[in-house]
C-alpha positions as CSV (number, residue, x, y, z in Angstrom):
1,M,154.9,8.3,-52.5
2,K,154.4,5.8,-49.7
3,K,155.4,2.5,-49.7
4,D,153.4,-0.4,-47.6
5,F,154.9,-4.1,-46.8
6,L,151.5,-6.1,-46.6
7,T,151.6,-8.9,-48.5
8,G,155.5,-9.0,-49.8
9,T,154.3,-8.9,-53.4
10,E,154.8,-5.1,-53.2
11,L,158.5,-5.9,-54.0
12,T,160.2,-6.7,-57.1
13,E,163.4,-9.4,-56.5
14,G,165.9,-6.3,-57.6
15,E,164.4,-4.1,-54.0
16,I,164.7,-7.2,-52.1
17,Y,168.7,-7.7,-52.2
18,K,169.0,-4.2,-52.0
19,I,167.0,-4.6,-48.5
20,F,169.1,-7.4,-48.3
21,D,172.1,-5.4,-49.1
22,L,171.0,-2.8,-46.9
23,T,170.4,-5.9,-43.9
24,K,174.7,-6.8,-43.7
25,K,175.4,-2.8,-43.5
26,Y,172.9,-2.7,-40.4
27,K,174.2,-5.9,-38.9
28,A,177.9,-4.7,-39.4
29,S,177.8,-1.4,-38.2
30,R,175.1,-2.2,-35.1
31,K,178.4,-3.8,-33.6
32,K,180.3,-0.2,-34.0
33,N,177.1,1.2,-32.3
34,A,176.9,3.3,-35.9
35,F,173.0,3.8,-35.1
36,A,171.2,5.6,-38.2
37,S,168.8,8.1,-38.9
38,I,166.4,8.2,-41.2
39,L,163.2,7.8,-39.1
40,K,164.9,10.9,-37.1
41,N,161.9,13.2,-35.4
42,K,159.2,10.5,-36.6
43,T,156.9,8.7,-34.6
44,I,156.1,5.2,-35.3
45,G,152.9,3.3,-34.2
46,L,152.5,-0.5,-33.2
47,I,149.9,-2.4,-33.5
48,F,149.8,-5.8,-32.0
49,N,146.4,-7.5,-31.4
50,K,148.2,-10.9,-31.1
51,P,151.1,-11.3,-28.3
52,S,154.8,-11.2,-29.5
53,T,157.8,-11.9,-28.7
54,R,160.5,-11.7,-31.6
55,T,158.6,-9.2,-33.5
56,R,157.9,-6.2,-31.2
57,I,161.4,-6.2,-29.2
58,S,163.1,-6.3,-32.7
59,F,160.6,-3.3,-34.1
60,E,161.1,-1.3,-31.5
61,L,164.9,-1.3,-31.1
62,A,164.4,-0.9,-35.2
63,I,162.5,2.3,-34.8
64,E,165.1,3.5,-32.0
65,E,168.0,2.7,-33.6
66,L,167.3,4.2,-36.7
67,G,166.0,7.3,-34.7
68,G,163.0,7.5,-34.4
69,R,160.1,6.6,-31.2
70,A,158.0,3.6,-31.6
71,L,154.5,4.2,-29.4
72,Y,153.2,0.8,-28.7
73,L,149.5,0.1,-29.3
74,S,147.6,-2.4,-27.8
75,G,144.7,-4.0,-29.7
76,D,142.7,-3.4,-26.3
77,T,143.6,-0.4,-25.4
78,I,141.6,1.6,-29.1
79,Q,138.9,2.5,-29.7
80,T,138.3,-0.3,-32.5
81,S,137.9,-2.3,-29.4
82,R,134.8,-0.5,-29.1
83,G,133.6,-0.5,-33.1
84,E,135.6,2.2,-34.6
85,T,136.0,1.6,-37.9
86,V,139.4,1.2,-38.7
87,K,139.1,3.9,-41.3
88,D,138.0,6.8,-38.8
89,T,141.3,4.9,-36.7
90,A,143.5,5.0,-39.5
91,C,142.8,8.5,-40.4
92,I,143.2,10.4,-37.5
93,L,146.8,8.2,-36.9
94,S,147.6,9.5,-40.2
95,R,147.6,13.1,-38.3
96,Y,149.2,11.9,-35.1
97,L,152.2,9.5,-36.5
98,D,154.7,8.5,-39.2
99,G,153.6,4.7,-39.8
100,L,151.6,1.7,-38.7
101,I,153.2,-1.9,-38.2
102,I,150.5,-4.0,-37.3
103,R,150.1,-7.4,-35.7
104,T,146.6,-8.9,-36.2
105,Y,144.4,-11.7,-37.2
106,K,142.3,-10.4,-40.5
107,Q,144.9,-9.6,-43.6
108,E,141.9,-7.3,-44.4
109,E,142.0,-5.0,-41.7
110,V,145.7,-4.6,-42.4
111,E,145.1,-3.5,-46.6
112,E,142.0,-1.6,-44.7
113,Y,144.4,0.4,-42.2
114,A,147.0,1.1,-45.6
115,K,143.8,2.1,-47.8
116,W,144.0,5.4,-45.2
117,T,146.6,6.0,-44.5
118,S,149.0,8.8,-45.8
119,F,152.0,7.2,-44.6
120,P,153.6,3.9,-44.6
121,V,152.1,0.3,-43.2
122,V,154.0,-2.8,-42.3
123,N,152.3,-6.6,-42.1
124,A,154.1,-7.9,-38.8
125,L,152.0,-11.2,-39.3
126,T,148.3,-11.9,-39.8
127,D,146.4,-15.3,-40.4
128,L,147.2,-15.7,-43.8
129,L,150.9,-14.2,-43.9
130,H,153.6,-12.7,-41.7
131,P,156.0,-11.6,-44.8
132,C,158.9,-9.9,-42.3
133,Q,159.1,-13.2,-41.3
134,A,159.8,-14.9,-44.4
135,L,162.2,-11.4,-45.5
136,T,164.4,-12.1,-42.7
137,D,164.6,-16.2,-43.8
138,Y,165.0,-15.9,-47.1
139,F,168.1,-12.7,-46.4
140,T,169.4,-15.9,-43.4
141,M,169.7,-18.8,-46.5
142,Y,171.6,-15.9,-48.1
143,E,173.6,-15.3,-45.5
144,V,174.3,-18.7,-44.9
145,K,174.7,-20.2,-48.2
146,G,176.1,-17.6,-50.3
147,T,173.2,-17.6,-53.1
148,L,170.0,-17.9,-53.6
149,E,170.9,-19.5,-56.7
150,G,169.6,-23.4,-57.1
151,I,168.8,-24.1,-53.4
152,K,165.6,-26.1,-52.8
153,V,163.8,-25.0,-49.3
154,L,161.5,-27.8,-47.9
155,Y,159.0,-26.9,-45.3
156,I,157.0,-29.3,-43.0
157,G,154.3,-29.0,-41.5
158,D,151.1,-26.5,-41.2
159,G,150.5,-24.3,-44.2
160,N,149.8,-21.1,-42.4
161,N,151.0,-17.5,-42.1
162,V,154.6,-18.6,-42.7
163,C,154.4,-21.3,-44.7
164,N,152.3,-18.9,-47.3
165,S,154.8,-16.1,-47.0
166,L,157.7,-18.0,-47.7
167,I,155.4,-19.2,-50.8
168,I,155.4,-15.8,-52.0
169,L,158.5,-15.1,-51.3
170,A,160.1,-18.0,-53.3
171,D,158.5,-17.2,-56.3
172,I,159.2,-13.7,-56.8
173,L,162.7,-14.6,-55.7
174,G,163.6,-17.6,-58.3
175,V,163.4,-20.6,-55.2
176,N,162.3,-23.5,-55.2
177,I,160.2,-24.3,-52.4
178,M,158.3,-27.9,-51.4
179,V,155.6,-28.1,-49.2
180,V,154.8,-31.4,-47.0
181,S,151.9,-30.8,-45.1
182,P,148.6,-32.9,-44.3
183,E,145.5,-33.2,-46.3
184,G,143.0,-29.9,-45.0
185,Y,146.4,-28.0,-43.6
186,Q,148.0,-27.3,-46.4
187,P,148.7,-23.5,-47.7
188,S,146.4,-21.2,-48.6
189,K,144.9,-21.8,-51.8
190,E,144.3,-17.9,-52.0
191,V,148.5,-17.7,-51.8
192,L,148.7,-20.7,-54.4
193,S,146.7,-18.8,-56.9
194,L,149.1,-15.5,-56.7
195,V,152.2,-18.1,-57.7
196,K,153.3,-16.2,-61.3
197,N,156.4,-18.9,-61.6
198,K,154.5,-23.1,-60.7
199,E,157.4,-24.7,-61.0
200,L,159.2,-23.6,-58.1
201,V,156.2,-24.7,-55.8
202,K,155.6,-28.3,-54.6
203,I,152.7,-29.6,-52.3
204,D,152.9,-32.9,-50.6
205,T,151.5,-35.2,-47.9
206,Q,154.6,-37.7,-47.5
207,P,157.2,-36.2,-44.7
208,L,160.2,-37.9,-46.4
209,K,159.4,-37.1,-49.8
210,F,162.3,-34.5,-50.4
211,I,164.5,-34.8,-47.6
212,P,167.2,-36.1,-49.4
213,E,167.5,-32.3,-52.2
214,A,167.0,-29.6,-49.1
215,D,169.2,-27.9,-48.7
216,V,167.1,-25.5,-46.0
217,I,164.3,-27.7,-43.8
218,Y,162.0,-25.5,-42.1
219,T,158.9,-27.1,-40.2
220,D,156.8,-23.8,-37.4
221,T,154.4,-25.1,-34.8
222,W,151.4,-27.0,-35.4
223,V,149.1,-24.6,-33.1
224,S,149.3,-21.1,-34.6
225,M,147.9,-18.2,-32.6
226,G,143.8,-19.2,-32.4
227,D,144.1,-23.1,-32.9
228,E,144.9,-23.7,-29.0
229,K,141.2,-25.4,-29.1
230,E,142.8,-28.2,-31.9
231,A,145.7,-29.1,-30.3
232,D,144.6,-32.4,-29.4
233,K,143.8,-33.0,-32.4
234,R,146.8,-31.6,-34.5
235,K,149.2,-33.0,-32.2
236,K,147.8,-36.5,-33.8
237,V,147.7,-35.4,-37.4
238,F,151.1,-33.9,-37.6
239,Q,152.9,-36.6,-35.1
240,P,154.0,-37.9,-38.7
241,Y,155.5,-34.7,-39.9
242,Q,158.2,-33.7,-36.5
243,V,161.5,-33.0,-38.0
244,N,163.5,-35.5,-35.8
245,K,166.6,-37.7,-36.3
246,E,164.9,-40.4,-37.6
247,L,163.4,-38.1,-40.8
248,L,166.4,-36.7,-41.6
249,A,168.4,-40.1,-41.7
250,D,169.1,-39.2,-45.7
251,A,169.1,-35.1,-45.2
252,K,172.5,-33.5,-47.0
253,K,174.9,-33.0,-44.7
254,D,175.6,-29.2,-44.7
255,F,171.9,-28.9,-44.8
256,I,170.0,-26.0,-42.3
257,F,167.4,-26.0,-40.1
258,M,165.1,-23.2,-39.6
259,H,161.9,-22.0,-37.0
260,C,160.6,-18.8,-37.0
261,L,160.0,-19.2,-33.0
262,P,158.5,-20.3,-30.9
263,A,159.5,-23.6,-31.0
264,H,157.3,-26.2,-28.8
265,R,160.2,-29.0,-28.1
266,G,159.0,-32.0,-28.6
267,W,156.2,-31.3,-31.0
268,E,156.7,-30.2,-34.2
269,V,161.1,-30.1,-33.6
270,T,163.0,-32.1,-30.9
271,D,165.6,-30.9,-29.1
272,E,168.1,-33.2,-31.0
273,V,167.6,-31.5,-34.0
274,I,166.8,-27.8,-32.8
275,D,170.0,-27.6,-30.6
276,S,172.2,-30.0,-33.8
277,P,174.8,-27.2,-35.5
278,N,172.8,-27.6,-38.7
279,S,170.1,-25.6,-36.9
280,I,170.2,-21.3,-37.4
281,V,167.8,-20.3,-35.8
282,Y,169.4,-18.4,-33.2
283,Q,170.5,-16.1,-36.0
284,Q,167.5,-16.7,-37.8
285,A,165.7,-14.6,-35.3
286,E,168.7,-11.8,-34.5
287,N,168.1,-11.3,-38.2
288,R,164.9,-9.8,-37.4
289,L,166.3,-6.7,-35.9
290,H,168.8,-6.2,-38.7
291,C,166.4,-6.9,-41.8
292,Q,163.2,-4.6,-40.7
293,K,165.9,-2.1,-40.4
294,A,166.8,-2.7,-44.0
295,L,162.8,-2.5,-45.0
296,L,162.0,0.9,-42.4
297,H,164.7,2.1,-44.0
298,F,163.5,1.2,-47.8
299,L,159.9,2.3,-47.2
300,Y,161.3,5.3,-45.7
301,E,164.1,6.9,-48.1
302,T,162.2,8.5,-50.5
303,L,159.7,9.7,-48.4
């Protein structure tokens, strides 16, 4: 039976840790040029309707290093851009390909592809969720801190797709997550309704409130793809939420700073924070490759 990765809720805590174990192995083996063959003779399509650096490169490399072939399909070059239904496209692609990785706007579109395909479908970002990013983020916390037990994650800024996915996986993993966002820019109510362990999630509007207790301090862009017309408005609204030296005055000495990148330096974070010894943003970005290899291994190991 095929497995999809659309929201993160498809995984149990045990399955996430299994992916983490595989991630460690793939990260270590890559240094020895030891590649796997779980995708041998398989072609995975990448439908991207949004620009990408880390997601596209890491998935293309992951597929190739697992023995498969990556076929990049820019959204404006396939017939859905001219009105063909997702159902028709998905049914045909099921006869050509062995999997799909999709980066698009609507969450419903990814789920529609998954409904009509006979192979695994991976959500590589929608306006609602970014589960691959969150999966890698929690692996990176686990890698750096040695455990996820008892850690407290503080997300500051726009309650966007990354924030939503961090909440979903925190619920599964039993991680305390605190989200500080302005009114009107808080996490999706739809996502919050999915949380089973309500005590793990705290939502507030005060930037300084949780700083002293945070083990991880995370931020993201104030202007996501599609929000460019609101850039000036958002900059004013979010300025008090900038992660800077003053905001972090009472932070733990060993806190780690995370950002999914690309960062708008001088907006949501200052250079002195993102380039500080507490920052692990490049390690976080590198782990996208290793974690996505592990995710693909998990999805295809029983097919």
